[in-house]
DRENPA-185174 format. One record per residue (C-alpha): residue number from 1; residue in three letters; chain; x, y, z. Coordinates in nm, 3 decimals. Layout:
<pts>
+-----+---------+--------+---------+---------+---------+
: num : residuo : cadena :       u :       v :       w :
+-----+---------+--------+---------+---------+---------+
: NUM :     ALA :      A :       X :       Y :       Z :
...
+-----+---------+--------+---------+---------+---------+
</pts>
This chain:
<pts>
+-----+---------+--------+---------+---------+---------+
: num : residuo : cadena :       u :       v :       w :
+-----+---------+--------+---------+---------+---------+
:   1 :     MET :      A :   7.408 :  10.585 :   8.983 :
:   2 :     ARG :      A :   7.641 :  10.285 :   9.009 :
:   3 :     ILE :      A :   7.944 :  10.234 :   9.229 :
:   4 :     ILE :      A :   8.220 :  10.113 :   8.997 :
:   5 :     GLY :      A :   8.494 :  10.004 :   9.240 :
:   6 :     GLY :      A :   8.584 :   9.897 :   9.590 :
:   7 :     SER :      A :   8.376 :   9.728 :   9.859 :
:   8 :     LEU :      A :   8.045 :   9.858 :   9.718 :
:   9 :     LYS :      A :   8.130 :   9.780 :   9.354 :
:  10 :     GLY :      A :   7.822 :   9.711 :   9.142 :
:  11 :     ILE :      A :   7.568 :   9.860 :   9.381 :
:  12 :     ARG :      A :   7.308 :  10.076 :   9.207 :
:  13 :     MET :      A :   7.146 :  10.365 :   9.390 :
:  14 :     ASN :      A :   6.854 :  10.550 :   9.239 :
:  15 :     ALA :      A :   6.849 :  10.903 :   9.368 :
:  16 :     PRO :      A :   6.516 :  11.087 :   9.358 :
:  17 :     ALA :      A :   6.449 :  11.253 :   9.022 :
:  18 :     SER :      A :   6.362 :  11.574 :   9.209 :
:  19 :     LEU :      A :   6.726 :  11.640 :   9.303 :
:  20 :     PRO :      A :   6.893 :  11.919 :   9.103 :
:  21 :     VAL :      A :   7.188 :  11.705 :   8.997 :
:  22 :     ARG :      A :   7.384 :  11.581 :   8.697 :
:  23 :     PRO :      A :   7.589 :  11.285 :   8.825 :
:  24 :     THR :      A :   7.931 :  11.217 :   8.678 :
:  25 :     THR :      A :   7.903 :  10.950 :   8.410 :
:  26 :     ASP :      A :   8.043 :  10.604 :   8.477 :
:  27 :     MET :      A :   8.296 :  10.643 :   8.194 :
:  28 :     ALA :      A :   8.430 :  10.974 :   8.329 :
:  29 :     LYS :      A :   8.423 :  10.850 :   8.688 :
:  30 :     GLU :      A :   8.619 :  10.537 :   8.598 :
:  31 :     ALA :      A :   8.882 :  10.744 :   8.417 :
:  32 :     LEU :      A :   8.909 :  10.984 :   8.711 :
:  33 :     PHE :      A :   8.948 :  10.709 :   8.968 :
:  34 :     ASN :      A :   9.212 :  10.533 :   8.757 :
:  35 :     ILE :      A :   9.415 :  10.855 :   8.765 :
:  36 :     LEU :      A :   9.364 :  10.915 :   9.137 :
:  37 :     TYR :      A :   9.413 :  10.554 :   9.248 :
:  38 :     ASN :      A :   9.748 :  10.537 :   9.068 :
:  39 :     THR :      A :   9.863 :  10.862 :   9.228 :
:  40 :     TYR :      A :   9.744 :  10.847 :   9.590 :
:  41 :     ASP :      A :   9.740 :  10.598 :   9.876 :
:  42 :     PHE :      A :   9.367 :  10.606 :   9.946 :
:  43 :     ASP :      A :   9.419 :  10.462 :  10.296 :
:  44 :     ASN :      A :   9.584 :  10.790 :  10.399 :
:  45 :     CYS :      A :   9.384 :  11.052 :  10.208 :
:  46 :     ASP :      A :   9.141 :  11.317 :  10.319 :
:  47 :     VAL :      A :   8.902 :  11.426 :  10.045 :
:  48 :     LEU :      A :   8.678 :  11.729 :   9.997 :
:  49 :     ASP :      A :   8.381 :  11.674 :   9.762 :
:  50 :     LEU :      A :   8.226 :  12.007 :   9.660 :
:  51 :     PHE :      A :   7.876 :  12.023 :   9.511 :
:  52 :     CYS :      A :   7.842 :  11.659 :   9.617 :
:  53 :     GLY :      A :   7.484 :  11.623 :   9.485 :
:  54 :     THR :      A :   7.385 :  11.255 :   9.506 :
:  55 :     GLY :      A :   7.706 :  11.167 :   9.689 :
:  56 :     ASN :      A :   7.813 :  10.958 :   9.390 :
:  57 :     ILE :      A :   8.179 :  11.060 :   9.413 :
:  58 :     SER :      A :   8.194 :  11.065 :   9.795 :
:  59 :     ILE :      A :   8.050 :  10.713 :   9.813 :
:  60 :     GLU :      A :   8.291 :  10.595 :   9.542 :
:  61 :     PHE :      A :   8.583 :  10.729 :   9.748 :
:  62 :     VAL :      A :   8.463 :  10.557 :  10.066 :
:  63 :     SER :      A :   8.401 :  10.234 :   9.876 :
:  64 :     ARG :      A :   8.766 :  10.245 :   9.768 :
:  65 :     GLY :      A :   8.903 :  10.293 :  10.120 :
:  66 :     ILE :      A :   8.936 :  10.670 :  10.165 :
:  67 :     LYS :      A :   8.940 :  10.736 :  10.540 :
:  68 :     SER :      A :   8.765 :  11.072 :  10.537 :
:  69 :     VAL :      A :   8.545 :  11.259 :  10.290 :
:  70 :     THR :      A :   8.392 :  11.599 :  10.363 :
:  71 :     SER :      A :   8.091 :  11.636 :  10.133 :
:  72 :     VAL :      A :   7.943 :  11.982 :  10.078 :
:  73 :     ASP :      A :   7.616 :  12.078 :   9.911 :
:  74 :     LYS :      A :   7.356 :  12.346 :   9.982 :
:  75 :     HIS :      A :   7.052 :  12.150 :   9.866 :
:  76 :     SER :      A :   6.857 :  11.994 :  10.156 :
:  77 :     GLY :      A :   6.725 :  11.713 :   9.936 :
:  78 :     CYS :      A :   7.078 :  11.611 :   9.840 :
:  79 :     ILE :      A :   7.194 :  11.608 :  10.202 :
:  80 :     HIS :      A :   6.888 :  11.405 :  10.305 :
:  81 :     TRP :      A :   6.947 :  11.154 :  10.023 :
:  82 :     ILE :      A :   7.315 :  11.105 :  10.113 :
:  83 :     LYS :      A :   7.226 :  11.060 :  10.482 :
:  84 :     SER :      A :   6.981 :  10.785 :  10.383 :
:  85 :     VAL :      A :   7.251 :  10.610 :  10.174 :
:  86 :     ILE :      A :   7.503 :  10.638 :  10.460 :
:  87 :     GLU :      A :   7.252 :  10.482 :  10.699 :
:  88 :     HIS :      A :   7.139 :  10.210 :  10.457 :
:  89 :     TYR :      A :   7.493 :  10.092 :  10.375 :
:  90 :     LYS :      A :   7.636 :  10.174 :  10.720 :
:  91 :     LEU :      A :   7.907 :  10.388 :  10.564 :
:  92 :     GLU :      A :   8.172 :  10.556 :  10.776 :
:  93 :     GLY :      A :   8.398 :  10.845 :  10.695 :
:  94 :     ILE :      A :   8.156 :  11.081 :  10.515 :
:  95 :     ASN :      A :   8.121 :  11.415 :  10.692 :
:  96 :     LEU :      A :   7.821 :  11.597 :  10.539 :
:  97 :     GLN :      A :   7.811 :  11.976 :  10.536 :
:  98 :     LYS :      A :   7.498 :  12.162 :  10.425 :
:  99 :     ALA :      A :   7.650 :  12.485 :  10.300 :
: 100 :     ASP :      A :   7.699 :  12.711 :  10.002 :
: 101 :     VAL :      A :   8.026 :  12.588 :   9.853 :
: 102 :     PHE :      A :   8.173 :  12.934 :   9.797 :
: 103 :     LYS :      A :   8.099 :  13.049 :  10.153 :
: 104 :     PHE :      A :   8.239 :  12.718 :  10.279 :
: 105 :     LEU :      A :   8.562 :  12.768 :  10.080 :
: 106 :     GLU :      A :   8.598 :  13.128 :  10.200 :
: 107 :     GLN :      A :   8.581 :  13.019 :  10.566 :
: 108 :     HIS :      A :   8.729 :  12.670 :  10.572 :
: 109 :     ASN :      A :   9.082 :  12.590 :  10.692 :
: 110 :     GLY :      A :   9.111 :  12.213 :  10.632 :
: 111 :     LYS :      A :   9.382 :  12.050 :  10.422 :
: 112 :     TYR :      A :   9.308 :  11.780 :  10.167 :
: 113 :     GLN :      A :   9.506 :  11.554 :   9.937 :
: 114 :     ILE :      A :   9.216 :  11.547 :   9.690 :
: 115 :     ILE :      A :   8.947 :  11.808 :   9.629 :
: 116 :     PHE :      A :   8.680 :  11.724 :   9.375 :
: 117 :     ALA :      A :   8.430 :  11.986 :   9.255 :
: 118 :     ASP :      A :   8.135 :  11.911 :   9.028 :
: 119 :     PRO :      A :   7.945 :  12.240 :   9.012 :
: 120 :     PRO :      A :   7.629 :  12.297 :   8.809 :
: 121 :     TYR :      A :   7.744 :  12.354 :   8.452 :
: 122 :     ASP :      A :   7.549 :  12.679 :   8.419 :
: 123 :     LEU :      A :   7.726 :  12.831 :   8.721 :
: 124 :     ALA :      A :   7.915 :  13.141 :   8.606 :
: 125 :     THR :      A :   8.152 :  13.132 :   8.905 :
: 126 :     ILE :      A :   8.318 :  12.795 :   8.830 :
: 127 :     PRO :      A :   8.658 :  12.967 :   8.776 :
: 128 :     ARG :      A :   8.646 :  13.093 :   9.136 :
: 129 :     ILE :      A :   8.681 :  12.739 :   9.268 :
: 130 :     PRO :      A :   9.054 :  12.698 :   9.188 :
: 131 :     GLU :      A :   9.115 :  13.059 :   9.293 :
: 132 :     LEU :      A :   8.960 :  13.004 :   9.637 :
: 133 :     VAL :      A :   9.130 :  12.668 :   9.689 :
: 134 :     ALA :      A :   9.467 :  12.830 :   9.611 :
: 135 :     GLN :      A :   9.401 :  13.142 :   9.823 :
: 136 :     ARG :      A :   9.287 :  12.937 :  10.123 :
: 137 :     GLN :      A :   9.568 :  12.681 :  10.070 :
: 138 :     LEU :      A :   9.326 :  12.392 :  10.111 :
: 139 :     LEU :      A :   9.547 :  12.139 :   9.931 :
: 140 :     THR :      A :   9.829 :  11.951 :  10.099 :
: 141 :     GLU :      A :  10.173 :  11.983 :   9.942 :
: 142 :     ASN :      A :  10.109 :  11.692 :   9.706 :
: 143 :     GLY :      A :   9.738 :  11.769 :   9.675 :
: 144 :     LEU :      A :   9.519 :  11.781 :   9.367 :
: 145 :     LEU :      A :   9.205 :  11.976 :   9.283 :
: 146 :     VAL :      A :   8.983 :  11.828 :   9.012 :
: 147 :     VAL :      A :   8.704 :  12.044 :   8.869 :
: 148 :     GLU :      A :   8.443 :  11.879 :   8.648 :
: 149 :     HIS :      A :   8.300 :  12.128 :   8.400 :
: 150 :     PRO :      A :   8.147 :  12.158 :   8.054 :
: 151 :     SER :      A :   8.408 :  12.094 :   7.785 :
: 152 :     PHE :      A :   8.361 :  12.437 :   7.627 :
: 153 :     LEU :      A :   8.476 :  12.610 :   7.950 :
: 154 :     LYS :      A :   8.850 :  12.673 :   7.966 :
: 155 :     LEU :      A :   9.014 :  12.691 :   8.310 :
: 156 :     ASN :      A :   9.377 :  12.685 :   8.194 :
: 157 :     ASN :      A :   9.447 :  13.038 :   8.323 :
: 158 :     GLN :      A :   9.355 :  12.952 :   8.684 :
: 159 :     PRO :      A :   9.616 :  12.909 :   8.961 :
: 160 :     GLY :      A :   9.786 :  12.569 :   8.974 :
: 161 :     TYR :      A :   9.640 :  12.447 :   8.643 :
: 162 :     THR :      A :   9.817 :  12.143 :   8.496 :
: 163 :     GLU :      A :   9.587 :  11.979 :   8.240 :
: 164 :     THR :      A :   9.234 :  11.914 :   8.117 :
: 165 :     ARG :      A :   9.099 :  11.575 :   8.012 :
: 166 :     ARG :      A :   8.784 :  11.563 :   7.803 :
: 167 :     TYR :      A :   8.513 :  11.297 :   7.826 :
: 168 :     GLY :      A :   8.246 :  11.397 :   7.576 :
: 169 :     ASN :      A :   8.061 :  11.709 :   7.692 :
: 170 :     SER :      A :   8.235 :  11.694 :   8.032 :
: 171 :     SER :      A :   8.595 :  11.769 :   8.117 :
: 172 :     PHE :      A :   8.812 :  11.738 :   8.425 :
: 173 :     SER :      A :   9.063 :  12.015 :   8.486 :
: 174 :     PHE :      A :   9.346 :  11.938 :   8.728 :
: 175 :     PHE :      A :   9.518 :  12.184 :   8.962 :
: 176 :     ASN :      A :   9.822 :  12.127 :   9.185 :
: 177 :     TYR :      A :   9.908 :  12.275 :   9.522 :
: 178 :     ILE :      A :  10.054 :  12.626 :   9.508 :
: 179 :     PRO :      A :  10.290 :  12.723 :   9.795 :
+-----+---------+--------+---------+---------+---------+
</pts>
């Protein structure tokens, strides 16, 4: 995993092979951050990173000046790995939550400008993510939910859907705030 922008640009972190993760590719991550960076003032954003895995996206956000990232994953190994990276690089602003993402979403009341979700591709409940975010009104008025998913999966009938961008076998679907 490589950080592609910000204060940690160029740093490579090799997560343990035992983690059950599929990190976002550099090409897809660069495209995503170009979209987000041109839309939001990162100095004033709160971010929720669901299924954070290696912390790749959370660390990228912090590297680029995001003030607060809440990172959620249920796998102990992932949480332990991210804690070690936070300590090693003396990172601030990452709030780790060891939790099942769906239970977290059902109970959480925070508001975020950006929510990023990168669930396991074989997870049958991926369409529930935009539903729960909309039901719980977790986005701010100008907020954006981005769900990374396999390109064959269509999420265009979910609440707040605006577009899907494809990057090989992976796609990002975008969802706006729903009042």
